[in-house]
C-alpha positions as CSV (number, residue, x, y, z in Angstrom):
1,M,96.6,98.5,66.0
2,S,94.8,95.1,66.4
3,S,91.1,95.2,67.0
4,S,91.7,92.9,70.0
5,P,93.9,94.1,72.9
6,D,95.0,90.5,73.6
7,L,98.0,88.5,72.2
8,S,97.0,85.5,70.2
9,W,97.1,82.2,72.1
10,R,100.1,81.1,70.0
11,A,101.9,84.3,71.0
12,R,101.0,83.8,74.6
13,L,102.5,80.2,74.6
14,A,105.6,81.5,72.9
15,L,105.9,84.2,75.5
16,A,105.3,81.7,78.3
17,A,108.2,79.5,77.0
18,A,110.5,82.5,76.7
19,L,109.7,83.5,80.3
20,V,110.5,80.1,81.7
21,I,113.6,79.6,79.6
22,T,115.1,83.0,80.6
23,A,114.2,82.3,84.3
24,A,116.0,78.9,84.2
25,S,119.1,80.2,82.3
26,L,119.9,83.8,83.2
27,P,120.7,83.3,86.9
28,R,123.1,80.5,86.0
29,L,125.2,82.9,83.9
30,A,128.0,84.4,86.0
31,A,128.2,87.5,83.7
32,V,124.5,88.2,84.2
33,R,124.7,87.9,88.0
34,Q,127.7,90.2,88.1
35,L,126.6,92.8,85.7
36,A,122.8,92.9,86.2
37,G,122.2,91.5,89.7
38,G,119.4,89.5,91.2
39,T,116.5,91.3,89.4
40,A,117.8,90.3,85.9
41,V,115.1,87.6,85.6
42,P,112.1,89.9,86.3
43,L,113.6,92.6,84.1
44,A,114.0,90.1,81.3
45,A,110.4,89.0,81.8
46,G,109.3,92.6,81.4
47,V,111.4,93.1,78.3
48,C,110.0,89.9,76.7
49,A,106.4,91.1,77.4
50,L,107.2,94.6,76.1
51,V,108.6,93.2,72.9
52,A,105.6,90.9,72.4
53,L,103.0,93.6,73.0
54,L,104.8,96.3,70.9
55,A,105.4,93.8,68.1
56,A,101.7,93.1,68.0
57,R,100.9,96.8,68.3
58,L,98.9,96.3,71.5
59,P,98.5,98.7,74.4
60,L,100.7,98.1,77.5
61,G,97.7,98.6,79.8
62,F,99.4,100.6,82.5
63,S,96.6,103.2,82.6
64,W,93.7,100.8,82.4
65,G,91.0,101.0,85.0
66,P,87.3,100.5,85.8
67,A,84.7,102.2,83.6
68,G,84.7,105.9,84.0
69,S,88.2,106.1,85.5
70,H,90.1,107.3,82.4
71,R,90.8,111.0,82.4
72,P,90.2,113.0,79.2
73,A,93.6,114.5,79.5
74,P,96.5,113.4,81.8
75,E,97.1,115.5,84.9
76,V,100.9,115.7,84.7
77,A,101.2,117.2,88.2
78,R,99.8,114.0,89.7
79,G,102.4,112.0,87.9
80,F,105.2,114.1,89.3
81,A,103.7,113.9,92.8
82,V,103.9,110.1,92.5
83,G,107.5,110.3,91.7
84,A,108.2,112.6,94.6
85,A,106.3,110.4,97.0
86,C,108.2,107.3,95.8
87,A,111.5,109.1,96.2
88,A,110.6,110.3,99.7
89,A,109.6,106.7,100.8
90,L,112.9,105.3,99.4
91,I,115.0,107.5,101.6
92,W,112.7,107.7,104.7
93,Q,114.2,106.9,108.1
94,G,117.5,105.5,106.9
95,N,116.2,103.8,103.8
96,D,118.8,105.6,101.8
97,A,121.2,102.9,102.9
98,L,118.9,100.2,101.4
99,L,118.6,102.3,98.2
100,A,122.4,102.8,97.9
101,R,122.9,99.0,98.3
102,L,120.3,98.3,95.6
103,W,121.9,100.8,93.3
104,R,125.3,99.3,93.9
105,D,124.5,95.6,93.8
106,D,121.4,95.2,91.6
107,R,121.6,97.3,88.4
108,A,118.6,95.5,86.9
109,A,116.5,96.5,89.9
110,S,117.7,100.1,89.7
111,L,116.7,100.3,86.0
112,A,113.3,98.6,86.7
113,L,112.7,100.9,89.7
114,L,113.2,104.0,87.6
115,A,111.0,102.6,84.8
116,G,108.3,101.5,87.4
117,V,108.1,104.9,89.0
118,A,107.7,106.6,85.6
119,A,105.0,104.1,84.6
120,W,103.2,104.5,87.9
121,G,103.3,108.3,87.5
122,A,101.9,108.0,84.0
123,A,99.1,105.6,85.2
124,V,98.1,107.9,88.1
125,A,98.1,111.0,85.8
126,A,95.8,109.2,83.3
127,T,93.4,107.5,85.7
128,R,91.0,108.8,88.3
129,Q,92.3,107.0,91.4
130,R,89.1,107.4,93.4
131,A,87.5,104.7,91.2
132,L,90.3,102.3,92.3
133,W,90.5,102.9,96.1
134,R,88.2,100.0,97.0
135,W,90.2,97.7,94.8
136,Y,93.4,98.9,96.4
137,G,91.8,98.0,99.7
138,A,90.7,94.6,98.5
139,A,94.3,94.0,97.1
140,A,95.7,95.0,100.5
141,A,93.4,92.6,102.4
142,A,94.2,89.7,100.0
143,A,97.9,90.3,100.3
144,L,98.2,90.9,104.0
145,L,96.0,88.2,105.3
146,P,98.5,85.3,104.7
147,E,101.4,87.5,105.9
148,V,99.6,88.5,109.1
149,L,99.0,84.8,109.9
150,L,102.6,83.9,109.1
151,I,103.9,86.7,111.3
152,A,101.5,85.8,114.1
153,V,102.8,82.2,114.2
154,L,106.5,83.0,113.8
155,R,106.5,86.0,116.2
156,P,109.6,87.7,114.8
157,V,111.6,90.0,117.1
158,V,112.2,93.3,115.3
159,P,112.0,97.0,116.4
160,P,108.7,98.5,115.1
161,S,110.4,101.6,113.7
162,A,113.0,99.6,111.8
163,F,110.2,97.3,110.5
164,A,108.0,100.2,109.4
165,A,110.9,101.9,107.5
166,A,111.9,98.7,105.7
167,F,108.3,97.9,105.0
168,V,107.7,101.2,103.2
169,F,110.9,100.8,101.2
170,F,110.1,97.3,100.0
171,L,106.5,98.2,99.3
172,V,107.4,101.0,97.0
173,A,110.3,99.1,95.5
174,D,108.4,95.9,94.8
175,A,105.2,97.6,93.6
176,T,107.1,99.8,91.1
177,V,109.5,97.1,89.9
178,A,106.8,94.5,89.6
179,F,104.5,96.9,87.7
180,V,106.9,97.0,84.7
181,T,108.2,93.4,85.0
182,E,106.1,90.6,86.4
183,E,102.7,92.4,86.2
184,L,103.3,93.5,82.6
185,A,104.5,90.0,81.6
186,F,102.1,87.7,83.5
187,R,99.0,89.7,84.2
188,R,98.9,92.0,81.2
189,A,100.5,89.9,78.4
190,L,99.5,86.4,79.4
191,V,96.1,87.0,80.9
192,G,95.1,89.7,78.3
193,S,92.5,92.4,78.6
194,P,90.7,92.3,82.0
195,D,87.3,92.7,80.1
196,S,87.8,89.5,78.2
197,A,89.9,87.4,80.5
198,G,88.4,84.2,82.1
199,I,89.4,81.4,84.4
200,G,91.3,79.6,81.6
201,A,93.7,82.5,80.9
202,L,94.2,82.9,84.7
203,A,95.0,79.2,85.2
204,L,97.6,79.3,82.3
205,M,99.2,82.4,83.7
206,A,99.3,80.9,87.3
207,V,101.0,77.7,86.1
208,V,103.6,79.7,84.1
209,F,104.1,82.0,87.0
210,G,104.7,79.1,89.3
211,L,107.1,77.4,86.9
212,W,108.9,80.7,86.3
213,H,109.7,80.9,90.0
214,A,110.4,77.1,90.5
215,V,113.1,76.9,87.8
216,Q,115.2,79.7,89.3
217,P,118.1,78.5,91.4
218,G,117.0,80.6,94.4
219,Y,114.0,78.4,94.8
220,A,115.8,75.0,94.3
221,G,115.5,74.1,98.0
222,A,111.7,73.5,97.7
223,P,110.7,73.6,94.0
224,L,107.3,72.0,94.4
225,G,106.4,74.3,97.3
226,S,107.6,77.3,95.3
227,L,105.6,76.1,92.3
228,L,102.4,75.7,94.2
229,G,102.7,78.8,96.4
230,T,103.7,81.2,93.7
231,A,101.1,79.8,91.3
232,L,98.4,80.5,93.9
233,G,99.7,84.0,94.6
234,G,99.9,84.7,90.8
235,F,96.3,83.5,90.4
236,V,95.1,85.8,93.2
237,A,97.1,88.7,91.6
238,G,95.5,87.9,88.2
239,C,92.0,87.9,89.8
240,V,92.6,91.3,91.3
241,Y,93.7,92.5,87.9
242,V,90.7,91.1,86.1
243,L,88.1,92.2,88.6
244,S,89.5,95.7,89.1
245,G,90.4,96.2,85.4
246,S,93.7,97.7,86.6
247,L,97.3,96.6,86.5
248,T,98.1,99.1,89.3
249,A,95.8,97.2,91.7
250,A,97.7,93.9,90.9
251,A,101.0,95.8,91.5
252,V,99.7,96.9,94.9
253,Y,98.8,93.3,95.8
254,H,102.3,92.2,94.7
255,G,104.1,94.9,96.7
256,L,102.1,94.3,99.9
257,H,102.5,90.5,99.5
258,N,106.4,90.8,99.4
259,A,107.1,93.8,101.6
260,P,106.4,92.3,105.1
261,L,108.7,89.3,104.9
262,K,111.4,91.3,103.1
263,A,111.2,93.9,105.9
264,L,111.6,91.3,108.6
265,G,114.8,90.1,106.9
266,G,116.7,87.7,109.3
267,A,114.8,88.7,112.4
268,P,114.7,86.0,115.1
269,I,111.6,83.8,115.1
270,V,110.0,81.2,117.3
271,T,111.6,77.9,116.4
272,G,109.6,74.8,115.3
273,R,106.7,76.7,113.8
274,A,107.9,77.2,110.2
275,G,105.8,74.4,108.9
276,L,102.6,75.5,110.6
277,A,103.2,79.1,109.5
278,S,103.8,78.1,105.9
279,G,100.7,75.8,105.9
280,L,98.5,78.6,107.3
281,A,99.8,81.1,104.7
282,F,99.3,78.5,101.9
283,A,95.7,77.6,103.0
284,S,94.7,81.3,103.3
285,T,96.0,82.1,99.8
286,A,94.2,79.0,98.4
287,A,91.0,80.2,100.0
288,L,91.5,83.6,98.5
289,A,92.2,82.1,95.1
290,I,88.9,80.1,95.3
291,A,86.9,83.1,96.4
292,L,88.3,85.5,93.8
293,G,88.2,82.8,91.1
294,W,84.6,82.3,91.8
295,M,84.0,86.1,91.4
296,V,85.8,86.0,88.0
297,W,83.7,83.0,86.9
298,R,80.4,84.6,88.1
299,R,81.3,87.9,86.4
300,G,81.3,86.1,83.0
301,G,81.4,88.6,80.2
302,R,80.5,91.7,82.3
303,E,83.0,94.5,82.2
304,S,83.7,94.7,85.9
305,A,82.6,93.0,89.1
306,G,81.7,94.5,92.5
307,L,83.1,93.4,95.8
308,S,79.7,92.0,96.9
């Protein structure tokens, strides 16, 4: 095992290139779209990061947390409880139809979902979650502020019960899938250990994260907007990871950032306000990136930062 928990800069640049190349090429292969589904690119990102970290004999970081949060011995029952809670959420109030569609149409997502639930269970079993609750709260606030502004402007029309059920489904699905794919690749592998990471590593990761999205065909309609928006979101997620010392906190941010808009689906909205809504969401995310980036910069070499 290396004395440093970080990949070398050469390895990080090679990984960054692999991530962007796979994002640009895999969705354009008909066989991949048919066999793996829409989550093939995130799954490939997780596999690339897994290979890079294991080849360097580095820890995956799933159970990292603030000082004093590590359990001397894993509490296996807590891990199984996480799995049971995820299963219940994925079939709650008709969500079983969404789960069946996911299982049928997106095999890569199904595989990542199973791996993500297992990784979350292992992380909760090995880490005292009480030390992370304030960071989960901070991640929730950072993720939901732009989404609340967006929804307030667009005023989508959707039954509250249907929205709540879909929100829970996509929160669990995205937080678990992202944990073993995008969070592992971009936050853990590219940023490195939260104790040693700084603004430079976060900036590199954010640029690669934005490019990784922008080169995918699904974002071809507005590649520059996708690049800037996802780079800012990735930077915020990276700051949450570095400040909390936990990959689970970053996954919570990721899930809460994606779940509201996915839950709304194609709900009717007020016309003529899309530009204003996007601008407000972008500005609020930029403000969060500046504030959290300043906290990372102020922290310097200290092991963790407070919320003050």
